[in-house]
C-alpha positions as a printed Julia matrix, in Angstrom:
575×3 Matrix{Float64}:
 154.88  106.14   89.9
 157.18  103.24   89.42
 155.65  100.16   90.78
 158.07   97.76   89.1
 161.43   98.33   87.44
 161.0    95.19   85.36
 157.74   96.47   84.03
 159.2    99.78   83.16
 162.16   98.07   81.42
 159.8    96.12   79.33
 157.89   99.03   78.28
 160.94  100.96   77.33
 162.18   97.93   75.16
 158.65   97.67   73.66
 158.66  101.39   72.71
 162.2   101.37   71.33
 161.44   98.37   69.16
 158.32   99.83   67.78
 160.39  103.11   66.93
 162.84  101.07   65.14
 160.33   99.08   63.16
 158.19  101.92   62.11
 160.91  104.54   61.82
 158.63  107.17   63.36
 156.43  107.95   66.4
 152.72  108.16   66.21
 151.37  111.75   66.29
 148.44  113.6    64.96
 145.72  116.09   65.3
 142.09  115.36   65.4
 138.88  117.21   66.54
 137.01  116.03   69.48
 133.7   114.42   68.72
 132.27  115.85   71.85
 133.88  119.18   71.6
 136.87  118.42   73.76
 140.5   117.91   72.87
 141.94  115.06   74.87
 145.53  113.76   75.24
 145.57  109.96   75.74
 148.58  108.24   77.37
 148.87  104.57   77.6
 150.44  103.11   80.66
 150.94   99.56   81.97
 150.92  100.91   85.54
 147.65   99.21   86.54
 148.42   96.86   89.39
 145.13   95.31   90.64
 143.81   95.23   94.12
 142.09   92.17   95.4
 140.45   93.77   98.45
 137.79   91.86  100.34
 134.67   91.44   98.36
 132.06   91.88  101.05
 128.64   90.97   99.88
 125.74   92.98  100.48
 120.93   94.14   98.82
 117.19   95.44   95.34
 113.48   96.2    94.73
 110.05   97.68   94.14
 106.88   97.81   96.38
 105.05   94.84   95.17
 101.6    96.63   95.16
 102.66  100.22   94.45
 105.46  100.35   91.89
 105.3   100.22   88.05
 108.61   98.3    87.38
 108.52   99.58   83.7
 108.04  103.18   84.54
 110.04  105.73   86.57
 108.47  108.89   87.97
 111.9   110.25   88.53
 114.63  109.56   85.8
 117.9   110.79   87.09
 120.58  110.92   84.44
 124.16  110.02   85.24
 123.1   107.89   88.04
 122.93  104.09   88.74
 120.09  101.95   87.85
 118.78   98.77   89.25
 120.82   95.83   88.01
 123.27   98.29   86.32
 121.81   98.75   82.74
 123.9   101.11   80.65
 122.67  103.8    78.26
 124.33  105.64   75.53
 126.26  108.78   76.17
 127.51  111.69   74.0
 130.55  112.34   76.15
 132.97  111.18   73.45
 136.42  112.51   72.76
 139.26  112.16   70.23
 142.87  112.21   71.29
 144.75  115.36   70.63
 148.25  116.1    69.52
 151.05  113.79   70.82
 153.71  115.6    72.86
 156.32  114.07   70.46
 158.46  113.09   73.34
 160.26  109.8    73.45
 162.3   107.56   75.7
 160.38  107.36   79.16
 157.33  109.18   77.74
 154.82  106.69   76.44
 152.49  108.97   74.62
 150.26  108.08   71.69
 146.88  109.36   70.15
 143.76  107.29   69.92
 140.08  107.74   70.15
 138.45  107.45   73.46
 134.95  107.24   74.98
 134.01  107.78   78.57
 131.58  104.82   79.04
 127.9   105.72   79.71
 126.66  105.94   83.28
 123.36  104.14   84.03
 120.06  105.8    85.21
 118.4   104.92   88.47
 114.7   104.37   88.43
 113.36  105.7    91.76
 111.15  103.37   93.7
 107.87  104.97   94.38
 105.91  104.09   97.71
 102.23  104.5    97.78
 100.8   105.16  101.2
  97.15  104.33  101.97
  94.89  106.53  103.97
  95.11  103.92  106.81
  98.86  104.18  106.86
  98.85  107.88  107.39
  95.67  108.26  109.74
  96.62  109.14  113.41
  93.37  110.68  114.58
  90.67  108.76  116.39
  87.38  109.05  118.23
  87.69  107.41  121.7
  83.83  106.7   121.73
  84.28  104.86  118.46
  86.96  102.56  119.56
  86.85   99.37  121.58
  88.51  100.16  124.9
  91.09   97.76  126.41
  92.64   98.3   129.78
  95.36   95.95  131.13
  95.99   95.49  134.87
  98.33   93.05  136.66
  95.59   90.26  136.94
  92.94   91.14  134.7
  91.94   92.86  131.21
  88.84   95.05  130.84
  87.42   95.32  127.43
  84.39   97.39  126.31
  82.99   97.41  122.77
  83.44   94.82  120.13
  83.57   91.23  121.16
  86.99   89.95  122.1
  88.33   86.81  123.83
  89.96   87.2   127.18
  91.9    84.36  128.81
  94.61   83.52  131.34
  97.19   80.87  130.23
  99.81   79.98  132.87
  99.62   83.38  134.39
  99.62   85.31  131.13
  96.69   87.73  130.56
  95.76   87.32  126.88
  93.21   89.3   124.77
  92.46   87.94  121.36
  91.11   90.4   118.72
  89.06   88.79  115.95
  87.23   91.72  114.49
  88.41   94.65  112.31
  88.38   98.05  113.81
  90.07  100.5   116.21
  91.16   99.36  119.59
  92.21  101.96  122.22
  94.73  100.25  124.63
  96.14  101.41  127.83
  97.1   100.1   131.33
 100.1    98.02  132.66
 100.78   94.29  132.96
 104.04   92.46  133.55
 102.82   89.18  131.81
 100.3    90.02  129.08
  99.74   89.55  125.46
  97.63   90.95  122.61
  96.89   88.46  119.76
  95.39   89.68  116.53
  93.52   86.98  114.58
  90.97   88.66  112.26
  89.75   87.99  108.7
  92.69   87.97  106.33
  90.91   90.78  104.2
  90.4    93.16  107.28
  92.58   95.78  108.93
  93.05   96.15  112.62
  94.4    99.28  114.37
  95.83   99.27  117.8
  95.97  102.72  119.33
  98.51  102.75  122.26
  97.7   105.43  124.81
  99.96  104.87  127.75
 100.46  101.06  127.59
 103.23   99.22  129.57
 103.03   95.55  128.45
 105.58   92.82  128.99
 105.31   89.07  128.15
 107.43   86.35  129.88
 107.98   83.92  126.99
 106.33   85.3   123.79
 105.54   88.5   121.85
 103.54   91.12  123.7
 101.93   92.03  120.43
 101.48   89.06  118.11
  99.57   89.52  114.78
  98.69   86.02  113.48
  96.33   87.12  110.69
  94.76   90.14  109.18
  95.33   92.25  106.14
  97.32   94.97  107.83
  98.03   95.79  111.41
  98.35   99.5   112.13
  99.8   100.63  115.54
  99.01  104.18  116.24
 100.92  106.0   119.04
  98.26  108.49  120.55
  99.51  112.01  120.81
 101.68  112.62  123.8
 101.6   109.11  124.98
 104.51  106.95  126.22
 104.31  103.29  125.61
 106.71  100.42  126.57
 106.71   96.9   125.18
 109.06   94.28  126.43
 109.91   90.61  126.58
 112.1    88.13  128.51
 115.13   86.31  127.25
 113.44   83.08  126.31
 110.4    82.32  124.08
 108.12   79.45  123.55
 107.52   79.12  119.85
 104.1    78.55  118.28
 106.07   77.59  115.19
 109.1    75.58  116.26
 110.37   75.0   112.67
 110.33   78.79  111.86
 111.12   79.88  115.38
 108.27   82.17  115.54
 107.24   84.49  117.17
 110.66   85.96  117.75
 110.14   89.63  118.41
 108.47   91.98  120.82
 106.16   93.15  117.97
 105.66   90.21  115.66
 103.53   90.26  112.52
 102.82   87.68  109.83
 101.33   90.34  107.63
 101.99   94.1   106.76
 102.89   96.14  109.83
 102.43   99.96  110.09
 103.43  102.16  113.05
 102.43  105.87  113.04
 101.39  108.67  115.48
 102.79  111.47  117.57
 103.59  109.49  120.78
 106.6   107.44  121.89
 107.17  103.77  121.76
 110.02  101.79  123.58
 110.63   98.28  122.56
 112.82   96.14  124.61
 113.67   92.73  123.55
 116.0    90.59  125.71
 115.5    87.8   123.35
 115.93   88.38  119.54
 114.24   90.8   117.27
 112.62   94.04  118.36
 110.06   94.63  115.54
 109.65   91.95  112.95
 107.18   91.43  110.12
 107.34   88.41  107.7
 105.78   90.76  105.27
 106.61   94.56  105.3
 107.35   97.12  107.95
 106.28  100.83  107.55
 107.41  103.33  110.11
 105.35  106.33  109.13
 105.82  108.75  112.18
 106.27  108.72  115.89
 109.37  108.44  118.3
 110.5   104.84  118.36
 113.3   103.43  120.4
 114.33   99.67  120.04
 116.79   97.72  122.03
 117.26   94.12  120.82
 119.13   90.96  121.41
 119.42   90.47  117.68
 118.03   92.68  114.74
 116.27   95.82  115.71
 113.68   96.25  112.96
 113.23   93.48  110.44
 110.86   93.15  107.36
 111.03   90.31  105.03
 109.71   92.13  101.98
 110.56   95.61  102.81
 111.29   98.31  105.59
 110.05  101.73  104.76
 110.62  104.66  106.93
 108.66  107.93  106.02
 109.49  110.4   108.75
 109.68  108.43  112.01
 112.38  109.07  114.45
 114.16  105.72  115.07
 116.78  104.85  117.65
 118.07  101.3   117.52
 120.58   99.56  119.74
 121.07   95.89  118.7
 123.39   92.99  119.23
 122.71   91.98  115.63
 121.81   94.1   112.62
 120.0    97.43  113.01
 117.52   97.44  110.11
 117.12   94.4   107.88
 115.3    92.92  104.98
 115.65   89.11  104.04
 113.51   88.45  100.99
 115.59   86.71   98.34
 113.1    84.96   96.2
 111.91   87.94   94.19
 114.3    90.5    92.73
 111.73   93.37   93.08
 111.41   92.88   96.96
 113.71   92.98   99.98
 114.33   96.75   99.74
 114.79   99.5   102.36
 113.48  102.88  101.58
 113.93  105.78  103.87
 112.43  109.26  103.03
 113.02  111.24  106.15
 113.2   111.12  110.04
 116.12  110.94  112.41
 117.72  107.45  112.24
 120.25  106.38  114.93
 121.64  102.93  114.77
 124.36  101.4   117.06
 124.67   97.7   116.14
 127.0    94.95  116.88
 126.66   93.86  113.1
 125.48   95.59  109.95
 123.72   98.98  110.49
 121.37   98.65  107.5
 121.32   95.52  105.52
 119.02   94.7   102.51
 118.68   91.9    99.89
 117.08   94.56   97.6
 117.93   98.08   96.77
 118.49  100.73   99.49
 117.0   104.0    98.6
 117.49  107.03  100.91
 115.98  110.39   99.86
 115.94  112.29  103.03
 116.58  112.2   106.82
 119.44  112.49  109.16
 121.42  109.26  109.94
 124.0   108.41  112.62
 125.23  104.71  112.18
 127.89  103.05  114.22
 128.69   99.3   113.87
 130.75   97.23  116.19
 132.49  100.2   117.86
 133.39  101.67  114.58
 136.97  102.56  113.71
 137.82  101.62  117.38
 136.99   98.05  116.38
 139.62   95.67  117.77
 138.69   92.54  115.96
 135.84   90.09  116.49
 135.85   86.53  117.67
 133.21   85.84  115.0
 135.34   85.88  111.73
 132.29   85.65  109.56
 130.42   88.39  111.29
 129.64   91.37  109.08
 129.63   94.87  110.62
 129.18   97.3   107.6
 127.33  100.52  107.87
 124.92  100.35  104.95
 125.01   97.14  102.96
 123.02   95.69  100.1
 123.01   92.87   97.49
 121.74   95.37   94.96
 122.08   99.15   94.5
 122.34  102.04   96.89
 120.88  105.47   95.98
 121.43  108.47   98.24
 119.82  111.84   97.59
 119.29  114.67  100.04
 120.06  112.99  103.26
 122.6   113.86  105.92
 124.53  110.72  106.8
 127.15  109.91  109.28
 128.6   106.32  109.39
 131.39  104.94  111.67
 131.97  101.23  110.62
 134.1    98.46  111.81
 134.11   97.1   108.19
 133.01   98.97  104.9
 130.91  101.78  105.69
 128.82  101.69  102.45
 128.91   98.42  100.52
 126.95   97.31   97.45
 127.12   94.27   95.18
 125.6    96.55   92.52
 125.98  100.33   92.2
 126.24  103.33   94.67
 124.96  106.81   93.62
 125.34  110.03   95.62
 122.95  112.76   94.22
 122.95  115.61   96.66
 123.14  115.49  100.57
 125.99  114.99  102.77
 127.89  111.85  103.85
 130.61  111.76  106.52
 132.25  108.41  106.66
 134.94  106.72  108.9
 135.66  103.18  108.44
 138.04  100.42  109.7
 138.0    98.97  106.22
 136.95  100.65  102.91
 134.78  103.63  103.13
 132.58  103.2    99.96
 132.86   99.79   98.08
 130.75   98.63   95.09
 131.16   95.7    92.79
 129.62   97.86   90.14
 129.55  101.75   89.47
 130.12  104.5    92.04
 128.82  107.79   90.98
 128.95  111.22   92.64
 126.7   113.81   90.98
 126.45  116.44   93.73
 126.54  116.98   97.48
 129.46  116.03   99.5
 131.19  112.74  100.35
 133.82  113.21  103.21
 135.88  110.13  104.19
 137.78  110.93  107.45
 139.36  107.6   107.91
 139.63  104.43  105.85
 141.69  101.55  104.35
 140.73  102.27  100.83
 138.55  105.38  100.36
 136.25  104.87   97.39
 136.44  101.54   95.36
 134.34  100.39   92.65
 134.45   98.76   89.27
 134.25  102.42   88.07
 134.29  105.66   89.95
 132.61  108.78   88.26
 132.64  112.08   89.97
 130.6   114.62   88.07
 130.01  117.32   90.73
 129.88  117.9    94.4
 132.86  117.76   96.82
 134.72  114.54   97.58
 137.34  114.34  100.22
 139.21  111.15  101.0
 141.62  110.31  103.81
 143.09  106.71  103.43
 145.91  104.48  104.35
 145.63  102.56  101.06
 144.42  103.69   97.66
 142.27  106.85   97.81
 140.08  106.31   94.8
 140.31  102.79   93.18
 138.77  101.44   90.03
 139.08   97.57   89.91
 137.29   94.59   88.4
 138.51   92.76   91.49
 140.24   90.04   89.37
 143.87   88.81   90.08
 146.34   89.94   87.57
 150.07   89.28   87.44
 151.5    92.81   87.1
 154.51   91.57   85.17
 152.28   90.11   82.53
 150.47   93.27   81.66
 153.12   94.33   79.21
 154.25   91.54   76.7
 156.69   92.58   73.99
 154.95   92.32   70.55
 151.55   91.82   71.96
 149.05   94.11   70.1
 146.77   94.03   73.1
 149.49   94.67   75.74
 147.86   97.94   76.73
 144.3    96.88   76.52
 142.21   97.62   79.59
 138.61   96.62   80.36
 136.35   99.57   79.13
 134.04   99.38   82.13
 136.91   99.75   84.65
 137.75  103.48   85.04
 138.01  106.58   87.0
 136.35  109.69   85.48
 136.23  113.13   86.99
 134.05  115.54   84.87
 133.34  118.19   87.56
 133.3   118.88   91.2
 136.19  119.07   93.73
 138.3   116.13   94.72
 140.91  116.03   97.53
 142.8   112.8    98.35
 145.15  112.38  101.12
 146.69  108.92  101.43
 149.79  106.81  102.24
 149.34  104.96   98.8
 148.15  105.87   95.3
 145.73  108.82   95.34
 143.96  107.7    92.05
 144.44  104.08   90.92
 142.57  102.69   87.94
 143.12   99.03   86.65
 141.55  100.46   83.39
 141.47  104.02   82.13
 141.55  107.48   83.58
 139.51  110.28   82.4
 139.61  113.96   83.59
 137.43  116.42   81.59
 136.72  118.95   84.34
 136.67  119.57   88.15
 139.44  120.5    90.54
 141.6   117.72   91.9
 144.16  117.98   94.62
 146.38  115.09   95.47
 148.14  115.03   98.8
 150.69  112.34   99.89
 154.27  111.27   99.48
 153.55  109.52   96.3
 151.73  112.5    94.85
 154.69  114.72   95.41
 157.13  112.21   93.91
 155.35  110.97   90.89
 151.88  112.11   90.92
 150.39  109.37   92.96
 148.33  108.31   89.95
 148.19  104.81   88.48
 146.3   103.53   85.49
 146.38  100.48   83.34
 144.98  101.74   80.03
 144.95  105.25   78.85
 144.92  108.61   80.67
 142.89  111.12   78.92
 142.82  114.75   80.22
 140.97  117.48   78.39
 140.08  119.9    81.21
 139.96  120.58   84.92
 143.04  121.07   87.16
 145.19  118.46   88.88
 147.57  119.52   91.47
 149.7   117.81   94.08
 149.9   119.58   97.37
 153.08  121.55   97.57
 154.07  120.66   94.03
 151.43  122.37   91.8
 150.17  121.18   88.38
 151.01  117.58   87.61
 148.92  116.89   84.51
 152.11  116.43   82.46
 153.6   114.19   84.98
 150.43  111.95   84.82
 150.39  111.86   80.98
 154.14  111.12   80.59
 154.89  108.45   83.23
 155.11  104.9    82.09
 155.75  102.98   85.36
């Protein structure tokens, strides 16, 4: 690919002068330290791309995870905060083709940089988190009606404040709640060391200007959805805050401590005001069928949101699922282990300040009308599919994302390890400030601006299919560079490229269809295995491959659709 005639002319002059000065070209034979023979070609063709750097979330369960240990070490995957480890995938350049003129071939040692390892965050579930059975006779019975509350069992406080029927629970234990009321409220204010369980068994409860369920103090509030029950909680469009400074409570279910929802019933949460479900500690959705409609965020946990196997359907005018903790690097995570998750949000689908770890489940996420997005009046509004300020780890899940901005976005690293991801994006499909690694499974990008973009992109297995209007697979540090300054006559470091900026394909299948470069690395390009098919006008003309350092190919197959094998074209081009 010839990006710049001026650049090509400089390279030609540079190579010609080196030949005159040395009187010979550099060739040689050497054995591969890692068992592979690799030809390395230096090229200045590495124009940088400054695409938008959208920020995005990291963590560990504060009570349940040993930060120093990992129960599951996954090699060739990303690690929290991107620590690198040594690798033995080292090669030595093979025999120079001996060509001159437009062929800028050379031999030199090369090393594919190590990929980091991800330490899985383990969640410990207490018995009370998982317990869904109950004995009605052992519970305090609470029945709401339009103008009264009937409570039988443990002592409770019942009052009527400005027409609002209020029951205040101050003792630990199980409370079986049913009935219907258009302006009622359940307040939990127990000992801070005690747990309270609310068992909803056919409850329809609305509150005019506050949270229908408001946990003010206890150790943990568990909401169990009784088998076969249908429960509806709702609120109006304006709240009277107990805490004006913090604007709390601000949700239909609002908890100041840990919140757990489990059971085999249904729960509908309708918030005309702000949040649907909000805990200023953590939210665990263990089981049950939960539908949330909210004026702002659907489900929000400050320290964590954990979904074990619940079915969750969120329609929100803000973010779908969100964490906000920023004062502790080990908190603010989202962990999803299973269930059916459907999010239709005006802003981010899943947003975290900590790591996002997805190890199961089926996902359908649409943000701001997805690729049909026609622009927003709020220029600062973020409408990404899955977004974090830390790392994203996906294993064994079935994920579909249709995003108005980046579909998957991380300030750290992104790792795909088994599972299936189908992505369409109005902007970039997968974007990371750090590493992007595909070990297995499938990643299919059906529509995007840039397909997959990271500081480095490694494909070790699986199937990657990308359709994009701009670069298909892009490795970039994100820094501005003057393309004409990359090759300077007489500069020994003229071809130097950052070692941590690269594209590496060691296995799997890769197919890229694009209007621009299929593979574009501001650093190096390594191909040691796999099957690569590049489809597009540039692929047929000059390979559709761009790199700023060396191209090292020791295995695999590289074809341009309708053209055939193009490995020589990649190795021998200079501009």
